[in-house]
N, C-alpha and C positions, 0 to 999 in steps of 0.2 A: 628493354627495349632493344630488337635485333638490331645488329650492326651489318650493313652490306656494303660491298666494295663494287664498284662497277669501273672497268676497264675497256676503254674505246677510243678510236683512233684521235679524233677532235670534236669540238661542239657540233652539235648537229641540231638545227633549230626544235625538229619535232622529239627528238629523244629530250631535249633539255626540258620540255613540258612535263614531261612524265617524273623526270627527278626532281622538279619541284614539288610535284604532288606527292612523290615518295617521302620527301624529307620533312612533309609535315606528319609522317606516320612512322619511319622508322628513322634511325640514326645512320645516314647515308653520306659516304664519300665517295666523288668521282674522278677518276685519274684519267688525264688526257694524254696521248702519246705524242701529239704536237699542238700548236696554236694555229693551224690551219682554220681559216674562218672568222677567226676573232681579229685576226690583223688585215689590213688591205693586201691584196695579191693583185697581180698581173694577170687577167684572162687573154689570152691571144687570141680567141675566138671574137670577144666583145672589145677586143682591143682597147682595154681600159683596165685601170685598178677598180676592183671590185671590193665590196664591204656588204656584211649584213647590216640593216639599218633597224634592227630589234637587238635589246640585250640579249645575250647569251649566258651570261655567269652571275645571273641575280638568282637568291632564293635557293641555293642549294651550296655544301660545301665541295671544293674541289681542288685539283692540285695538278700542275703542267709538268710532266715527268721530263726528264732530260733526255732527248733523244740522240743517241751515238751515230746515227747514219745522217749522210749529206743528202741523202735522195729526198725526191719532191713529186714523186710519179704515184703514190700511192700503190706501189709494187710491195712485195713480199718483204724485201729488206730494206723499205724505207723507212720502218719504225724497229729500232731496236734499243729498249730502255730497260736498262739492268738495274735501274734503281727499283723496279717492281718486285725483285727478290727483297730487298730491304723493307719495302713498305709492306708486302704481305707478313713478314716475320714480326713486324711491329705492331700492326694494326689489330690483330687477332680478330679478324671477321668472323661471324656466323656463317656467312656465304659470301662468294662472288660471282658476279654475273658480267658474263664476255659477250660480246655482241659480234664477233666473227671468230674463224681460223684463217682470215687472209694475211695476216702481218706475223712477222716472227715475234713480236711482243705477246701477241696473241696466244703463242704456244711457250713461252716462257712463263706465263701467268698460269696456263692451263696445266704444264708439267709440275709445277711448285705446288699447286692447289691438290694435284692428286697425291704428290710423294707426300704432302704434310697433312692430308685428308682435310681439307677444307672444302665442304661441298660447293659445287660448281652448277650455276645455273646458265642456261644457252639461250638465247634471243637473237637468232640469225632470220635472214629475209630470203633465204632461196624458194624458189618456185618448182614443183614438180614439173609441171610443163616443160619449163626451161631444161630441166635435168636431161628430161628423154631427148632432146637435141644434141646432147653430146657424144662423144665417140664411145664405142661401147667399152673399150680398154680403159678410158678414163673412168666411167661407171665403174666396174670391175674393181681398179685399184682404190675410189673411194667407198667402195663396199667392204674391203679388207681394213683400210686405215680408219676411216670415219667408223662405220657400221660395226665392225667386228670389235675394232680397240677403244678407239676415243669414245665414242658414243656409250659406251658399256660403262665408261667410268662416270660421266656426266649423271648427277641427281635429278636435274628437272629441266625440261625444253618448254619454254615458252614461245607457242607459234603466234605469228603476226596474222594468219588468214588461213583458208581452207587448202590454197595451193600448198602454202608454207608447210601445214600438218601433214599433207599426202608425202611431200618430200621426205620429211624426218620418218613417216612410217614406213618409205620405200627403203631407207637405210636402216629399216628394222628398229627403230625405237618404239618400246611398247608403250601402249596407251597409257597405263598407270603414270607414266613419266611427264605426259603432255598435259600443259595448262594453257587455257586460251588466253593471249593479251594482244588483244586486236589492235591493228596499226592505227593509229590516231592523230589527229590534229588538234588544235587549240580550236576546238567546235564553237565555244560562244564568242571568240573573236571575230570569226567569219560572219557567225547568225547575227551577231550585234550591230555588226557593219551592214549586214542587209537591212536590219528594221532601220538604221538610221539613213542610209543612203538610198534606199530603193525608191522613195519619191524624189530624189536628184538624177533620176536616170537621165534625163535630156541633158542635163549639165557634164555629168560623165560622159556622154558620147559626143560632147562638143570638145572636152578636154581631149578626148583620144581621135578626134576625127573620124567619128562613125556617123553616118545618116540616122537621121532620127527615125525614120519610118523603115530601118534595115530588120531583118530577121538575121541576128548574129551569131554566126558559127564560130566558137573559140577554140584555138588549138590548146590543149594540154601538153606542157613541157615548156621549159624555160631556153633552149635552143632549137635552131634548125640542125636536126642530126638525124644520122642514120638509125641511130638506136629509135628514137622516137616516130621513124618513118613518115616525116613531115611531107616528102613529095608525095605519098599515098593521099594525103588529105587535099593537096593543091590538085594532084589529078582527079579527084573525087568531085571536089567543086567544080572544076573545068567542065566535069561531064554531067552535071546538073542541068536538068531541062532549064531553057532561059526564064529567069526568074530575077527581076530588077532588082527585088528587095533583099535578095541573098547576099551577104557581106561574109567574108572570110577574114578574121582577125588573127594574125601568126606574131606570135610572142618570141621576142630573143631575136638572137642573129646566129652564128653559129656555120657548121662546115659546109651547109648545103645552101647558104643565102645567094651565093652567085649562080649555082644552078637552078634555085628556085625562080630568081629574077629572068633569067635567060628563059625559061619555059614559060614564065607566065607572058613575056614579051613576045614569044613565039607561037604562043595559042591566043595571043591577044586578049586576055583573062582580065575582066574589069571586076569592081568591088572587092579589092586585096588589099588590107591596111597592115602595114608593117610598125610594130610598137618600138621594135629596138628592145634594149635591156630594161626591164621592171625591176626594181627592187620588191621586197616582200610585203613591205608596209602598202604596197600600191594594189598589189593583187585583188583584194575584194572589189576594188572598182571596177576592174575589167570583169569579173564574174556577175557583177550587177548590171552592166552594161550590155551583157551578152543575154543571148537566148540557148544556146547548146554547147555544150562541151564534147569536144572529140580528142579523144587520145588513140591513135592508131598504132601504138609502140610495138617493137618484136621483143626478140629474146632480151633478157638483160633489165625489162621493166618490172622488178619484183612485185612492185605494189602501185605504185602511182599516185602520191598524196594529192595532185589536182584534181583527182575524182574526189575524194573526201570534200576538198576546199569549195569545189563546184557545187556539191549536194548540200552543203552547207547554206550556199547561197540560191538554193532552189531551182537548179538547173538539171535539165534532163542529159544524160551522160551517154555517148557512145564510146565504144572500146574494143579493142581488138582481143582475139581468145588468147593471146600472150601476155596481156595485161595482167600483173597478179593479183591486183584487187578486184578482177571482173567477176569472180565466182562468187564473192562475198557481197560487193556493193551493188553491180547492176543484176537487179532482177527483170529478165528479158522480157519486154513488151508490156512493163510494169512501170519503169522509171529511166529506161533506156532501151539500147541495143548492144548484143555483142555480135561483133562479125569476124569471120575467119580472117587472120592477119593476111594483108598481101590482096585480098581481095576487092578491089576497086569498085567491082560492079555491085557488091552487096554494100560496102560503105556509102556507096552513092544512093542507092535506094533507102537505106535508114535514113540518111540526113533528110533527103527530098520528103520522107514520111512526118519529119518533124516541120521541116520549113514550112509545109503546106498545112500545118493541122495547129493551129493556135491553143484551142483547147486540149490536143493532147500534149503540148510541150507544159500547159499549165500543170496538168494532172499529173505527168510525169515529174515534174520539178518538185510538187509536194509530196510525192512518194519517196524521191531522193532523201526529201528532210527528213522524212520518218524513217528512213532506213538508217541514215549516217547517226542517229543519236546514239546509238549503244557503242558507236566506235569512238570513245572518248577517254581522256588522259586518266580522268579518276578511276576508270573501271581497269585500265592497265595496271595503275598503281597498287588498286587493290589486290589483282591476279598475282602481281609480284608478292605483294605482303603476305598472301597466302601459301605462296609456295615456299617460303623460307622455311 
């Protein structure tokens, strides 16, 4: 049985699902640089202690490495785990999987593997379309450091979607090194929640203070932030032709909360519901209570797992062209729409098309469910196993 070591910053819910599936197939051990996400932490935007309400450490072997850095901001020097060297000497892995080059510990692991001739697999999330927005000098430098040097020593690249594949090809990774490991969520959990709760839609709307006869537009993303371009959605909603049935549900809080409330008050916009913080276990309820998902994010949204989640709950989706998953998950005019990021007029037009056509929403929603089925944890685990 093949032995794989995975090194990553902290437990991330959707990565955990893949680890559990992999642990059934191979000898797997995961090494975390920190305990972030496992223990409660204070979120200054939510102004409260936050912790995931799902198990993150079940179903696979793991080790928390000692972090020598006092930093807590996820910058390069905030993860310095020299124990990686001892681990790699002792464990004798057949291969090592790295998920970024963003931290000092990633480079410690990478260089030890290169000098020890341990095969390296990379599964990073960078999107090609975001790369093109960076300064030319930075791209030139990355082409030398990554394309000409680091990437040439990496054995296998597991790409999460088409934008990620294009990013890797842009930095001259040959096709023979590329394996699809498409970004996934726990499809069954959301699909089963839909089957279980769709008949209780009225109760769910009551719980979240949503009018029963509303056509609900649900904001993708857990915070009101500039990265998510939350104000674009609010402005598009404000520009909709008068429709008493359209309701916008905004999830989370965040840096734009006060700006959003001031704009809503100034424009006298009605039918907007603020949910506040929503933990992971309650997310299916909001998808099922909604009719349309909109994710207007800008650069930095390398994928957008809320799109997968919404599609598992049979929702049509509208995303900007800077959302990394758009090219894979959103078939324009079949299960949703892709609009140019920042184009409020186009976004408003797309929302209005779905708000005003129940049959289109139903048809698009069924197509969403059909598309998202192949983006599964078992498929990713199988791809990683084949790549070893």
